[in-house]
A tleap script that builds the chain and sets N, CA, C and O, in Angstrom:
source leaprc.protein.ff14SB
mol = sequence {
  NMET LYS ILE ALA GLU ILE GLY ASN VAL ILE
  GLN PHE LYS ASP GLY LEU LYS GLY ILE VAL
  GLU LYS VAL ASN GLU ASN SER VAL ILE VAL
  ASP LEU THR TYR MET SER ASN PHE ARG GLU
  LEU ASP LEU GLU HIE LYS THR VAL VAL ASN
  HIE LYS ASN TYR GLN ILE ILE GLU GLU THR
  CLEU
}
set mol.1.N position { -27.989 14.247 -4.384 }
set mol.1.CA position { -26.781 13.525 -4.770 }
set mol.1.C position { -26.909 12.072 -4.293 }
set mol.1.O position { -27.197 11.809 -3.125 }
set mol.2.N position { -26.691 11.157 -5.207 }
set mol.2.CA position { -26.752 9.747 -4.860 }
set mol.2.C position { -25.369 9.263 -4.427 }
set mol.2.O position { -24.368 9.543 -5.088 }
set mol.3.N position { -25.324 8.542 -3.326 }
set mol.3.CA position { -24.062 8.016 -2.807 }
set mol.3.C position { -23.812 6.641 -3.405 }
set mol.3.O position { -24.715 5.807 -3.474 }
set mol.4.N position { -22.583 6.415 -3.835 }
set mol.4.CA position { -22.204 5.135 -4.442 }
set mol.4.C position { -22.284 4.005 -3.423 }
set mol.4.O position { -22.197 4.226 -2.215 }
set mol.5.N position { -22.453 2.796 -3.935 }
set mol.5.CA position { -22.467 1.597 -3.113 }
set mol.5.C position { -21.280 0.721 -3.489 }
set mol.5.O position { -20.660 0.920 -4.534 }
set mol.6.N position { -20.969 -0.235 -2.649 }
set mol.6.CA position { -19.868 -1.165 -2.934 }
set mol.6.C position { -20.130 -1.854 -4.269 }
set mol.6.O position { -21.229 -2.352 -4.515 }
set mol.7.N position { -19.114 -1.880 -5.127 }
set mol.7.CA position { -19.221 -2.509 -6.430 }
set mol.7.C position { -19.543 -1.555 -7.560 }
set mol.7.O position { -19.366 -1.905 -8.727 }
set mol.8.N position { -20.017 -0.342 -7.240 }
set mol.8.CA position { -20.294 0.642 -8.287 }
set mol.8.C position { -18.997 1.105 -8.931 }
set mol.8.O position { -17.950 1.143 -8.285 }
set mol.9.N position { -19.074 1.454 -10.200 }
set mol.9.CA position { -17.943 2.071 -10.895 }
set mol.9.C position { -18.211 3.569 -10.892 }
set mol.9.O position { -19.286 4.022 -11.286 }
set mol.10.N position { -17.219 4.331 -10.443 }
set mol.10.CA position { -17.363 5.784 -10.403 }
set mol.10.C position { -16.284 6.441 -11.246 }
set mol.10.O position { -15.241 5.855 -11.536 }
set mol.11.N position { -16.570 7.679 -11.629 }
set mol.11.CA position { -15.595 8.487 -12.377 }
set mol.11.C position { -15.356 9.757 -11.584 }
set mol.11.O position { -16.285 10.332 -11.016 }
set mol.12.N position { -14.101 10.192 -11.550 }
set mol.12.CA position { -13.729 11.376 -10.767 }
set mol.12.C position { -12.458 11.967 -11.337 }
set mol.12.O position { -11.772 11.328 -12.135 }
set mol.13.N position { -12.144 13.173 -10.936 }
set mol.13.CA position { -10.882 13.855 -11.234 }
set mol.13.C position { -10.333 13.574 -12.635 }
set mol.13.O position { -9.493 12.692 -12.813 }
set mol.14.N position { -10.803 14.312 -13.602 }
set mol.14.CA position { -10.283 14.242 -14.972 }
set mol.14.C position { -10.398 12.860 -15.615 }
set mol.14.O position { -9.505 12.450 -16.356 }
set mol.15.N position { -11.475 12.148 -15.344 }
set mol.15.CA position { -11.734 10.897 -16.041 }
set mol.15.C position { -11.204 9.626 -15.406 }
set mol.15.O position { -11.329 8.557 -16.002 }
set mol.16.N position { -10.617 9.699 -14.216 }
set mol.16.CA position { -10.180 8.482 -13.541 }
set mol.16.C position { -11.405 7.660 -13.164 }
set mol.16.O position { -12.443 8.220 -12.811 }
set mol.17.N position { -11.292 6.334 -13.235 }
set mol.17.CA position { -12.404 5.447 -12.903 }
set mol.17.C position { -11.928 4.384 -11.934 }
set mol.17.O position { -10.755 4.011 -11.914 }
set mol.18.N position { -12.861 3.907 -11.134 }
set mol.18.CA position { -12.523 2.853 -10.200 }
set mol.18.C position { -13.763 2.194 -9.631 }
set mol.18.O position { -14.880 2.676 -9.817 }
set mol.19.N position { -13.554 1.082 -8.935 }
set mol.19.CA position { -14.635 0.329 -8.313 }
set mol.19.C position { -14.652 0.651 -6.821 }
set mol.19.O position { -13.621 0.604 -6.151 }
set mol.20.N position { -15.834 0.975 -6.316 }
set mol.20.CA position { -15.994 1.314 -4.901 }
set mol.20.C position { -15.822 0.048 -4.062 }
set mol.20.O position { -16.510 -0.950 -4.279 }
set mol.21.N position { -14.900 0.099 -3.106 }
set mol.21.CA position { -14.650 -1.035 -2.218 }
set mol.21.C position { -15.239 -0.824 -0.827 }
set mol.21.O position { -15.604 -1.787 -0.153 }
set mol.22.N position { -15.332 0.442 -0.394 }
set mol.22.CA position { -15.871 0.730 0.929 }
set mol.22.C position { -16.526 2.097 0.899 }
set mol.22.O position { -16.026 3.031 0.272 }
set mol.23.N position { -17.651 2.199 1.586 }
set mol.23.CA position { -18.366 3.466 1.676 }
set mol.23.C position { -18.236 3.987 3.104 }
set mol.23.O position { -18.612 3.306 4.058 }
set mol.24.N position { -17.706 5.187 3.242 }
set mol.24.CA position { -17.567 5.849 4.531 }
set mol.24.C position { -18.607 6.964 4.629 }
set mol.24.O position { -19.363 7.193 3.686 }
set mol.25.N position { -18.645 7.648 5.755 }
set mol.25.CA position { -19.637 8.704 5.961 }
set mol.25.C position { -19.511 9.824 4.931 }
set mol.25.O position { -20.520 10.293 4.405 }
set mol.26.N position { -18.291 10.256 4.639 }
set mol.26.CA position { -18.075 11.386 3.730 }
set mol.26.C position { -17.332 11.038 2.454 }
set mol.26.O position { -17.082 11.915 1.627 }
set mol.27.N position { -16.973 9.761 2.279 }
set mol.27.CA position { -16.143 9.401 1.131 }
set mol.27.C position { -16.274 7.919 0.807 }
set mol.27.O position { -16.910 7.156 1.534 }
set mol.28.N position { -15.655 7.537 -0.301 }
set mol.28.CA position { -15.572 6.134 -0.691 }
set mol.28.C position { -14.109 5.775 -0.921 }
set mol.28.O position { -13.303 6.634 -1.277 }
set mol.29.N position { -13.772 4.513 -0.719 }
set mol.29.CA position { -12.447 3.994 -1.055 }
set mol.29.C position { -12.592 3.263 -2.378 }
set mol.29.O position { -13.463 2.408 -2.538 }
set mol.30.N position { -11.725 3.610 -3.328 }
set mol.30.CA position { -11.868 3.159 -4.702 }
set mol.30.C position { -10.641 2.377 -5.154 }
set mol.30.O position { -9.507 2.784 -4.902 }
set mol.31.N position { -10.877 1.251 -5.824 }
set mol.31.CA position { -9.816 0.440 -6.423 }
set mol.31.C position { -9.597 0.929 -7.851 }
set mol.31.O position { -10.479 0.797 -8.700 }
set mol.32.N position { -8.425 1.492 -8.111 }
set mol.32.CA position { -8.137 2.082 -9.421 }
set mol.32.C position { -7.644 1.067 -10.452 }
set mol.32.O position { -7.525 1.406 -11.630 }
set mol.33.N position { -7.360 -0.147 -10.046 }
set mol.33.CA position { -6.850 -1.144 -11.002 }
set mol.33.C position { -7.905 -1.525 -12.034 }
set mol.33.O position { -7.601 -2.267 -12.968 }
set mol.34.N position { -9.123 -1.044 -11.893 }
set mol.34.CA position { -10.211 -1.256 -12.854 }
set mol.34.C position { -9.845 -0.673 -14.228 }
set mol.34.O position { -10.243 -1.214 -15.259 }
set mol.35.N position { -9.095 0.420 -14.236 }
set mol.35.CA position { -8.771 1.104 -15.501 }
set mol.35.C position { -7.775 0.284 -16.315 }
set mol.35.O position { -6.817 -0.267 -15.772 }
set mol.36.N position { -8.012 0.210 -17.612 }
set mol.36.CA position { -7.123 -0.567 -18.483 }
set mol.36.C position { -5.723 0.051 -18.576 }
set mol.36.O position { -4.753 -0.669 -18.815 }
set mol.37.N position { -5.603 1.359 -18.392 }
set mol.37.CA position { -4.305 2.035 -18.469 }
set mol.37.C position { -3.722 2.320 -17.085 }
set mol.37.O position { -2.896 3.221 -16.937 }
set mol.38.N position { -4.140 1.567 -16.081 }
set mol.38.CA position { -3.712 1.797 -14.705 }
set mol.38.C position { -2.195 1.805 -14.566 }
set mol.38.O position { -1.645 2.716 -13.946 }
set mol.39.N position { -1.512 0.826 -15.119 }
set mol.39.CA position { -0.046 0.729 -14.976 }
set mol.39.C position { 0.664 1.911 -15.630 }
set mol.39.O position { 1.684 2.376 -15.121 }
set mol.40.N position { 0.147 2.393 -16.730 }
set mol.40.CA position { 0.760 3.523 -17.434 }
set mol.40.C position { 0.662 4.822 -16.625 }
set mol.40.O position { 1.530 5.688 -16.732 }
set mol.41.N position { -0.381 4.953 -15.828 }
set mol.41.CA position { -0.607 6.189 -15.072 }
set mol.41.C position { 0.227 6.279 -13.804 }
set mol.41.O position { 0.330 7.352 -13.209 }
set mol.42.N position { 0.824 5.171 -13.383 }
set mol.42.CA position { 1.686 5.138 -12.203 }
set mol.42.C position { 0.977 5.701 -10.960 }
set mol.42.O position { 1.479 6.614 -10.304 }
set mol.43.N position { -0.192 5.138 -10.657 }
set mol.43.CA position { -0.992 5.560 -9.512 }
set mol.43.C position { -0.944 4.508 -8.416 }
set mol.43.O position { -0.547 3.367 -8.653 }
set mol.44.N position { -1.351 4.900 -7.217 }
set mol.44.CA position { -1.541 3.940 -6.135 }
set mol.44.C position { -2.720 3.036 -6.507 }
set mol.44.O position { -3.542 3.402 -7.347 }
set mol.45.N position { -2.803 1.861 -5.885 }
set mol.45.CA position { -3.882 0.923 -6.191 }
set mol.45.C position { -5.242 1.421 -5.716 }
set mol.45.O position { -6.260 1.150 -6.353 }
set mol.46.N position { -5.263 2.146 -4.604 }
set mol.46.CA position { -6.517 2.626 -4.032 }
set mol.46.C position { -6.411 4.100 -3.691 }
set mol.46.O position { -5.322 4.629 -3.468 }
set mol.47.N position { -7.572 4.754 -3.653 }
set mol.47.CA position { -7.627 6.156 -3.268 }
set mol.47.C position { -8.946 6.439 -2.570 }
set mol.47.O position { -9.875 5.634 -2.630 }
set mol.48.N position { -9.023 7.582 -1.912 }
set mol.48.CA position { -10.235 8.020 -1.231 }
set mol.48.C position { -10.818 9.195 -2.011 }
set mol.48.O position { -10.098 10.115 -2.400 }
set mol.49.N position { -12.137 9.153 -2.237 }
set mol.49.CA position { -12.809 10.212 -2.985 }
set mol.49.C position { -14.025 10.680 -2.184 }
set mol.49.O position { -14.850 9.868 -1.765 }
set mol.50.N position { -14.128 11.984 -1.976 }
set mol.50.CA position { -15.262 12.566 -1.281 }
set mol.50.C position { -16.530 12.363 -2.103 }
set mol.50.O position { -16.473 12.356 -3.333 }
set mol.51.N position { -17.675 12.198 -1.437 }
set mol.51.CA position { -18.945 11.985 -2.135 }
set mol.51.C position { -19.281 13.117 -3.108 }
set mol.51.O position { -19.980 12.894 -4.097 }
set mol.52.N position { -18.795 14.311 -2.838 }
set mol.52.CA position { -19.080 15.463 -3.702 }
set mol.52.C position { -18.295 15.423 -5.007 }
set mol.52.O position { -18.623 16.140 -5.952 }
set mol.53.N position { -17.250 14.580 -5.065 }
set mol.53.CA position { -16.300 14.669 -6.177 }
set mol.53.C position { -16.332 13.514 -7.165 }
set mol.53.O position { -15.355 13.298 -7.881 }
set mol.54.N position { -17.420 12.772 -7.223 }
set mol.54.CA position { -17.502 11.681 -8.199 }
set mol.54.C position { -18.904 11.564 -8.759 }
set mol.54.O position { -19.860 12.122 -8.220 }
set mol.55.N position { -19.007 10.824 -9.857 }
set mol.55.CA position { -20.313 10.466 -10.372 }
set mol.55.C position { -20.325 8.973 -10.655 }
set mol.55.O position { -19.326 8.406 -11.096 }
set mol.56.N position { -21.446 8.353 -10.402 }
set mol.56.CA position { -21.606 6.918 -10.619 }
set mol.56.C position { -21.822 6.691 -12.112 }
set mol.56.O position { -22.701 7.303 -12.719 }
set mol.57.N position { -21.011 5.805 -12.702 }
set mol.57.CA position { -21.194 5.521 -14.134 }
set mol.57.C position { -21.709 4.107 -14.393 }
set mol.57.O position { -22.184 3.806 -15.488 }
set mol.58.N position { -21.614 3.241 -13.384 }
set mol.58.CA position { -22.131 1.881 -13.519 }
set mol.58.C position { -22.520 1.368 -12.145 }
set mol.58.O position { -21.690 1.306 -11.238 }
set mol.59.N position { -23.786 0.999 -11.994 }
set mol.59.CA position { -24.273 0.517 -10.703 }
set mol.59.C position { -24.342 -0.996 -10.682 }
set mol.59.O position { -24.597 -1.628 -11.707 }
set mol.60.N position { -24.116 -1.575 -9.512 }
set mol.60.CA position { -24.267 -3.015 -9.358 }
set mol.60.C position { -25.731 -3.336 -9.102 }
set mol.60.O position { -26.496 -2.489 -8.641 }
set mol.61.N position { -26.097 -4.533 -9.396 }
set mol.61.CA position { -27.495 -4.933 -9.198 }
set mol.61.C position { -27.737 -5.460 -7.810 }
set mol.61.O position { -28.861 -5.838 -7.480 }
savepdb mol mol.pdb
quit
């Protein structure tokens, strides 16, 4: 399993997407405002996702 890095875009939990802002030992902190429908979903701006529960869809260079 590859662990995301800061700036990567990840997908998790039924198609939610976000940009990784911080990498912790067991999880990442993700900025959800990346999604175009963010306001419609009425979510918090950031969330924590365990490394086991996401996949990287866009890597930073």
